[in-house]
Every structure is written in structure tokens, then in C-alpha cells.
C-alpha positions, 0 to 999 in steps of 0.5 A, a space after each residue: 871234223 874227224 880225228 883223221 882229217 884233223 891230223 892231216 891238217 896239222 901235218 900239212 901245216 907243219 910241212 909248210 912251216 918246216 919247208 919255209 924255215 931256214 935249214 939247220 947246219 953244223 958250225 965250228 965247235 965252240 972252244 968250251 962246253 956249256 950248259 944253262 947259258 943264253 944265246 942271242 943274235 946281235 949284229 949278225 953274230 951268235 952270242 953265247 953268254 954265261 953258263 955254269 962255271 966262269 965262262 967268257 962271252 963268245 960269238 960265232 962269226 958266220 962270215 969267218 966261220 970262227 968263234 970270237 972271244 969277248 972276255 968275261 961278263 961285267 962283274 962275273 969273274 970267278 962266279 957262275 952266271 947262269 939261268 937267264 935270258 938275253 936278247 938284242 935291243 938297239 945297240 946292245 944285249 939285254 940280260 935278265 933273270 940271272 943267278 950268280 
């Protein structure tokens, strides 16, 4: 297969993938700035956990269009909680690989 045909095939696959994916849109600004944090979807809300500095758990509620405050992660008040991943599982959020 020639390079031109290969590029055309890749372009068509990307166009189909992007056309089928949900559209991005802006939401309300989060109350605080963060970096090196984790984000996961849980019970229909977007949860933002951790980041450099002492940060509260926040969740974006798409129904109300507002951010909700869930307090500090357990045992992390006064410390950094960053560089980790999170995902929802059963009836909770699992966190792994964090630095403090």
C-alpha cells in the first residue's frame, strides 16, 4: 500500500472516530486551580481529587452546572496528595500510586 493511501485510510478512521465521539464543551470554572491531580467519573459526576498543595475533593454536577465540595481526602489535611490515578469501582472511588 502506498504512503498516500495509508494516510488516507488513517484520516478516514480518525474522522469516523471523532464524528462518533461526544462533543467537548466548556463547563463552570473550578473554584481552585490544580495540577498533578486525578479525575474520574462517579455516579454521574466528575470528581477531581488531589493536586499539589492541600486541595478539597470537588465534583462537577452536570445537572446543576455547579461544583460541589466533598471536603479533604482522608488523612491528607496539610499535605500534598498528587501524582496518582483514580477510577470508580462498585460503590466507591479507587486511588492508587499517590505521593504525599
